[in-house]
C-alpha positions in Angstrom: 7.3 10.6 5.0 6.1 14.2 4.4 3.1 14.7 2.2 3.5 17.5 -0.4 1.9 20.7 1.0 -0.5 22.3 0.9 -3.3 19.8 0.6 -6.6 20.9 -0.9 -9.9 19.7 0.7 -12.8 18.7 -1.4 -15.9 16.4 -1.7 -15.7 13.2 -3.8 -18.3 13.2 -6.5 -17.4 10.0 -8.2 -14.4 7.7 -8.9 -14.2 6.1 -12.3 -12.0 4.5 -14.9 -9.8 3.3 -12.0 -7.4 6.3 -12.1 -9.8 9.2 -12.3 -12.1 10.9 -9.8 -14.3 14.0 -9.9 -14.0 16.2 -6.8 -15.8 19.4 -5.8 -13.4 21.9 -4.1 -14.4 24.1 -1.2 -15.1 27.0 -3.5 -17.6 24.9 -5.5 -15.3 24.2 -8.4 -15.6 20.7 -9.8 -12.3 19.2 -11.1 -11.0 15.9 -12.3 -8.1 14.5 -10.3 -5.7 11.6 -10.7 -6.6 8.6 -8.5 -3.3 6.7 -7.7 -5.0 3.4 -6.8 -5.8 0.5 -9.1 -7.8 -1.4 -6.6 -11.6 -1.3 -6.1 -11.1 1.1 -3.1 -14.0 -0.7 -1.4 -15.2 1.4 1.5 -12.9 4.4 0.5 -14.7 5.8 -2.5 -18.1 6.7 -1.3 -19.5 9.8 -3.0 -19.8 12.6 -0.5 -16.6 11.7 1.3 -14.1 14.4 2.3 -10.9 14.0 0.3 -7.5 15.7 0.5 -5.6 16.4 -2.7 -2.0 17.3 -3.5 -1.1 19.6 -6.4 1.7 19.3 -9.0 3.2 22.4 -10.7 4.3 20.2 -13.6 2.7 21.8 -16.7 2.9 18.6 -18.6 0.4 16.9 -16.3 -3.2 16.6 -17.7 -4.6 16.4 -14.2 -2.4 18.4 -11.7 -4.3 17.3 -8.6 -3.7 13.9 -7.0 -6.0 12.2 -4.5 -4.0 11.5 -1.4 -6.3 10.9 1.6 -10.0 10.2 2.3 -12.0 10.5 5.5 -13.9 7.3 6.3 -16.0 8.1 9.3 -13.5 9.6 11.8 -10.5 7.7 10.2 -8.1 9.3 7.8 -7.0 6.7 5.1 -4.1 7.0 2.7 -5.2 5.7 -0.7 -2.1 6.6 -2.7 -0.4 3.3 -3.6 2.7 5.2 -4.6 3.4 6.0 -0.9 3.9 2.6 0.8 7.2 1.7 -0.9 8.7 5.0 0.2 7.3 4.5 3.7 8.9 1.1 4.1 12.1 2.2 2.6 12.3 5.1 4.9 11.5 3.0 8.0 14.0 0.3 7.1 16.8 2.9 6.5 15.9 4.5 9.9 16.1 1.2 11.7 12.4 1.2 12.6 11.7 -2.3 11.1 13.8 -4.7 13.2 12.7 -7.6 11.1 14.6 -6.1 8.2 17.7 -4.8 10.0 21.3 -5.5 9.1 21.3 -4.7 5.4 23.7 -2.1 3.9 21.7 -1.3 0.8 18.1 -0.7 0.0 17.3 -0.5 -3.7 13.8 0.2 -5.2 12.2 -1.3 -8.3 14.8 -3.9 -9.2 14.1 -6.3 -12.0 13.6 -10.0 -11.0 11.4 -13.0 -11.8 9.5 -12.9 -15.1 9.2 -9.4 -16.3 8.7 -8.1 -12.7 10.2 -5.5 -10.5 10.6 -6.1 -6.8 9.5 -3.1 -4.7 12.6 -3.2 -2.5 15.8 -5.3 -2.7 17.9 -5.3 0.5 21.5 -6.5 0.4 24.2 -7.0 3.0 26.4 -9.6 4.6 23.4 -11.8 5.2 22.6 -11.9 1.5 19.6 -10.7 -0.5 16.1 -9.9 0.8 13.3 -9.3 -1.7 10.5 -7.2 -0.3 7.1 -6.9 -2.0 5.0 -4.0 -0.5 1.2 -4.0 -0.5 -1.1 -1.1 0.4 -4.1 -2.0 2.6 -7.1 0.3 2.9 -10.0 -2.1 3.3 -11.2 -2.8 6.8 -14.0 -5.1 8.1 -14.5 -4.3 11.8 -11.0 -4.1 13.2 -9.5 -6.4 10.6 -7.6 -5.0 7.6 -8.1 -7.1 4.5 -6.0 -7.5 1.3 -6.7 -7.5 -1.5 -9.8 -5.3 -2.2 -10.2 -6.8 -5.7 -8.9 -9.9 -7.5 -5.2 -9.4 -8.2 -3.5 -11.7 -10.6 -0.5 -9.5 -10.3 -0.4 -10.0 -6.6 -0.7 -13.8 -7.1 2.3 -13.6 -9.4 4.3 -11.7 -6.9 3.8 -14.5 -4.3 5.0 -17.1 -6.7 8.1 -15.1 -7.5 8.8 -14.6 -3.8 8.6 -18.4 -3.3 11.1 -18.8 -6.2 13.5 -16.3 -4.5 13.4 -18.3 -1.3 14.1 -21.5 -3.2 17.2 -19.8 -4.6 18.5 -19.0 -1.2 17.3 -15.4 -0.6 14.8 -14.0 1.8 11.4 -13.2 0.5 9.0 -10.9 2.3 5.5 -9.8 1.7 5.0 -6.5 3.6 1.5 -5.1 4.2 1.2 -1.4 4.9 -2.1 -0.5 6.6 -2.7 3.2 5.8 -5.4 3.7 8.4 -5.5 3.7 12.2 -8.6 1.7 13.0 -7.3 -1.8 12.3 -5.9 -4.2 14.9 -4.9 -7.1 12.6 -4.5 -8.1 9.0 -6.0 -11.0 7.1 -6.3 -12.2 3.4 -9.6 -11.2 1.9 -10.6 -14.7 1.0 -14.1 -13.8 -0.1 -12.7 -11.3 -2.6 -9.7 -13.3 -4.0 -9.6 -16.8 -2.6 -6.7 -17.7 -4.8 -4.6 -14.9 -3.3 -5.4 -16.2 0.1 -4.4 -19.7 -0.8 -1.1 -18.6 -2.4 -0.3 -16.4 0.6 -0.7 -19.3 3.0 1.3 -21.5 0.7 4.1 -18.9 0.4 4.4 -18.6 4.2 4.5 -22.4 4.5 7.4 -22.4 2.0 9.5 -19.8 3.8 8.2 -16.4 2.6 8.0 -14.1 5.5 4.9 -11.9 6.0 4.8 -8.6 8.0 2.2 -6.0 8.5 2.8 -2.5 9.8 0.2 0.2 10.6 0.8 3.8 9.4 -0.2 6.9 11.3 -1.9 8.9 8.6 -2.0 12.7 9.1 -2.4 15.5 6.5 1.3 16.5 7.0 2.9 13.2 7.3 2.5 9.4 7.0 4.7 7.2 9.2 4.9 3.5 10.0 4.3 3.1 13.7 3.7 -0.5 14.8 3.5 -4.1 13.7 0.1 -5.8 13.4 -0.6 -9.5 13.6 -1.5 -11.3 10.4 -4.2 -13.9 10.7 -3.9 -16.7 8.2 -6.1 -19.3 10.0 -9.3 -17.3 10.1 
């Protein structure tokens, strides 16, 4: 998936109100930008970090710049939670996710459950497959952790995937790790123990769990390889 170009480099001053951040551009100008991430962004929102921003020409936007990437040490991390759905959809359509092969149609944002939308609904001769995509940016050592904040919405998604499986469809929770320094994925039990409990229960009841790592570059983000998910840690 190509990232809108050019990207503008700056220094993070602060992130606040979940969806806003103040950034100082290379020329010294301080601007407010849209932060497309509702999580805590633990480890990815340190003031002084180098960030990369995209720019929209839409005159109706109050904040034309969007925070896309952040440098954490020597690792480039994709923080835009609007990207993973497109990443997975692109990879599935290109046949790069063998676990989700064999479907003729991939539809985004389809209504299901109780006032919810599934990120991707796959359909074909084998039936329906409901795919919920989660963006992962938090890392402890070499283990990527999800979530980075308590997520009642994420808990609800797991319950709805279990219901889809009970009704005869496939249900998939798909973790996208938008950084290259992780070697595995695990639930962040210390942050949201209920999510970890429900994830394990969902897997026991037939929900499939996959994690893929993305290669994050200023020009492009692309899913590259599957990572193991550790549920017994």
